[in-house]
N, C-alpha and C positions, 0 to 999 in steps of 0.2 A: 154397825153401818154396813149395808149391803153393797156389793160390787156387781155392776151390771154391764152388759154389752148389747149392742144392737143386733138384731137377728139377720139383717141384710149382710150378705157375704158369708154367712154360715149355713143357714137353712137352704139357700139356693145351691150351695156346693155339696152339702152332706145329706140333704133331705130332712124331713121333720124329726123322725125318731133319733137317727144318728146325730143330727144337729144338736138337739137338746142334750143328748148324752155327752157330746163334746163340750158343750157349754158348762155342764156340771163338772165334768172331769178336769177341766182346765182351771177351775177355781171360781166360777161365777155363781152368784146367788139368784140373780134376776136378769131380766132382759128388757130392753126397749124394743117392743115389737113393732116392726116396720109394716104399716099398712100400705105405704105408697107403692110397693111393687105390684099391687093388685089394681091400681088405677094410676097410670103414668102421667108425668108432667105433660108429655106430648099429647096424650089423649084429652087431657083437661083443656089445654089451650086450643085444641081443635074442636072442642065441644062434643067429643065422643065419650060420654059419661056412662054409657051402658056397661055395667060391671057387676061384680058380686055385691057392691054397695047399693045398687038400685033394685036388688031383688027383695022379696018380702023378708021381714026380719028373721023369721024362723029358718029361711034358707041361708041367710047371711050367717046366723049363729051355727047352723049345721056345717057350713063350709069351713069355719074356723075351729070347730070342736076338736078335730084331730090335733091341732096345735096345742090347745089347752090340755088335752089328755096327755100328750107327750111331755109337756112341761110339768104336769103334776106327777107323772111317773118318775121323772128325774129330779123332783124336788126343786124345780126352778120356778120362781115367782115371775109374774109379768108385772114389772114395776111401773112401766109407762108404755104408752103406745103413741105412734107418730102417724097422724092423719095424712092422707094424700095432699099434694100441693102442686101448683099454687092454689091459694084460697080465693083468688079474685082474678077475673079475666076482663080486660078492657072492652067496653061496648058490647057486653054479652049478658044482658039481664036474665035471660032464661038459664044460661049456664050458672050464673052466680046464685040464683034461687035454688037450682038443683044441687049445687055444692053444699049449701046450708042444710038441705035435706039429707045429703050424704053424711055430713058431719053429725047430724042427729043420730043417724044409724050407727056411726062409729062410737058415739057416746053410749048407746044401748049395748053395743058389742063389748065395750069396756066392762060394764057391769057383769056380763056373762063370763068374761075372761078373768074376773076378780082383779081388775086393774083399776087403781084409784085415780089415774091421771092420763089425760090425752093432750098431746102437743099439737096445736093448730097454728100454723104460720099466720102472722098478721095479714090483714087484707090491704094490699098495697100494690102499686105498679113500679116498674123499673125506672131507672134514671131519666130516660128520655120522655117518659109519659107521667112523670111525677105529679101526684096530686098536691094541692096546697096543704099545709100542715093541718089546718082546721077542717078542711074537707076530708082529709085522710082520717083524722080523729073521729069525725062524725060517722064515717063509713064503718070504722072499726067498732065503735060503740054500738051502732045499730046492728051490725052483723053478729058480734059476740053476744049481745043482749038477746038476740033471737034464740040462742041456745040455752038460756037460763032455765026454762022449764024442764028441758031434757036433762040438764046437769043435776038439777035438784031431784028429779024423779029417780035418776039412776045413781045418785051420790058419787058423782065424778067431778074432778077439778080439771078445768081446761087451762093449759099453760101457753102464754104468749112467748115469743122467742125474738131475740135481737137479730136483726137482718142487715144485709148489705146489698148494694147494687153495683153494677159495673158498666162503664162506658169507655170505649176506645182503649181498653186495657188498664184503665184506672178504676180503683175501688172507691166507692162513695158510700156515705152513710145512708141508711134506709130506716124504715119503720122500727121503732123500739130499740134502735142502736143508741139513742140518747136516753140515759137512765131517768132523767127528769120526765121525759115523755112516757117512758115505760111505767114508771110509778103512777103517773096520772091515769094511764089505762087501767092498770090492775086495781087501784084504789077505787076509781069511779065505777068500774064494773062490779066490784064486790059490794059497793054501796047500793047499786041498783038491785043486786041479787039478794041483799039483806043477810048474806052470810058469805063465808069463804068458798066461792065457786070458781075463782080465778087465781092463778099464781103465775110464776115466771120460770121459764126454762132458759138458763144461761148457756149460750153456745160459745165455748171458749175460742174456737177457731174464728168465728165471725168477729169477735171482739179484737182478736189479734190482727186481723186484716185491716181494721180501722185504727190500729195503733193505740187502743184503749188500755188503760191500766186495769188489769184483771182484779187486783185486790180492791181497788177503788170501786169498781162495779159491784163486787160482792158486798162490800160494806154498805153501799147505797141500797141495794136490794133488801138486805136484812132478811127478816122472816118471810118476805114475799117470795124468796127463792124456793121453789117447789121441786125443781128438777134440773138436771145437768145434761149437756151434750159435751162430753170431754173429748177433745182432739186437738191436734197440733198442725202447724203448717209453716211455710217458709216466709210468711208475712206478705206474700204476693198473690198466692192462689189458694183457693179453698180445698186443700189437699185431703183432709180427713185422715190424717195419719196419727200414730200413737204418740203420747207424750215422750219428749226427748228426741224425737225424730225431726222436730222443727225448732223454732226459736222462742216459744212462749216461756215466760218466767214462772215455772211451776212452784217455786218456793213462795212467791207472792199469792198464787192460787190457793195453796194450802193455808197460808197465813190468814187470808181473808175468810175462808170457811171456818177456821178455828175461832176467829174473832166473833163471828155471828152465831157460834154454837150449832153449826149445821149438822143434822143427824139423819138426813134422808139419803137416798141412794147416790152412789158415785157411778154414774152410767156413762160408758164410753161409746162414742160415735166415730169409731176409727177404722171403718171397714177397709179403707184403701191401704192401711198398713198390712192387712191380711193378704191383699191382692199383690203386694209388692214381692212376695216370696213364692216359691214353688208350693203348690197345693199340699205337698207332703209335709211341709213345715208349718201348716196351719195350727196344729196343736201347740207347738212351741211359741208361735207368735201370740196366740190367745193366752197361754200361760204367763208370758211376760207381761201382757197387758193387765191380767188379773193381779199379778204380783205388784205391779205399779199401783193399782187401786188399793191393795192391802197396805202398802207403804203410806200412801196418802191418808188412808183412814187412821192408821196408827198415829201419824203425826198430828192429825186434826184432833184426835181424842186424847193425846198426851196432856 
């Protein structure tokens, strides 16, 4: 079982070559490559989509080739990639069409980077602008289905993710936080695709914010669980800190993965744990995170 870490918070601090060297030396086998720094949330909601993702495909590939080469030199696999977000902007049909084209380019990039899976947040609005459940379902089915030809051409699996929303300081459920709905999305999309082109990325921190039983979620997902965003929080805010720095029950997390026979990557999305310490201590923080992953893996495989 491979242990992974997100690139955000490492490559921006250490650079491409030294960043991948550090990832290797602190005990990681693979990364969750963050594409979102190259097209920000603010730019998307403002309709400023001009970016590396809107360039011709050969230029897009050329831009990210140094990252691939550095990863290969350091024997670090790119286990999953995270697309820019949000995936949907209210009352902006041009932006939403362009976002789908950007996601198609991200899928093609995955193939070039030898990455088998891409995480794309569901297409949804926040608490105040919530769509009705069936309208939200139809939007997601239509949007994700648009990507099926690209997924099959490039042999990539897109992963949906459990989300949350916030209003007046209170956390509320959002698209794919209910596992019944999440399974419906994945199963119906794969039925449309005619093969496994969709899976699920379980975000442990998002589940904790909603007070969900992490073991129960994992058992319900079963073999649809394609990827993980492993991180912790205080149950109140989306802190993205390392396991045992918050309140999630990690014994139940491990027990769930063991029960379903999970064998894919254990990928950490805990960049804020790294930012809590002086930059000089980054190697030690990463090494502790990797050691936590090794412990999880050993207990899952026992």
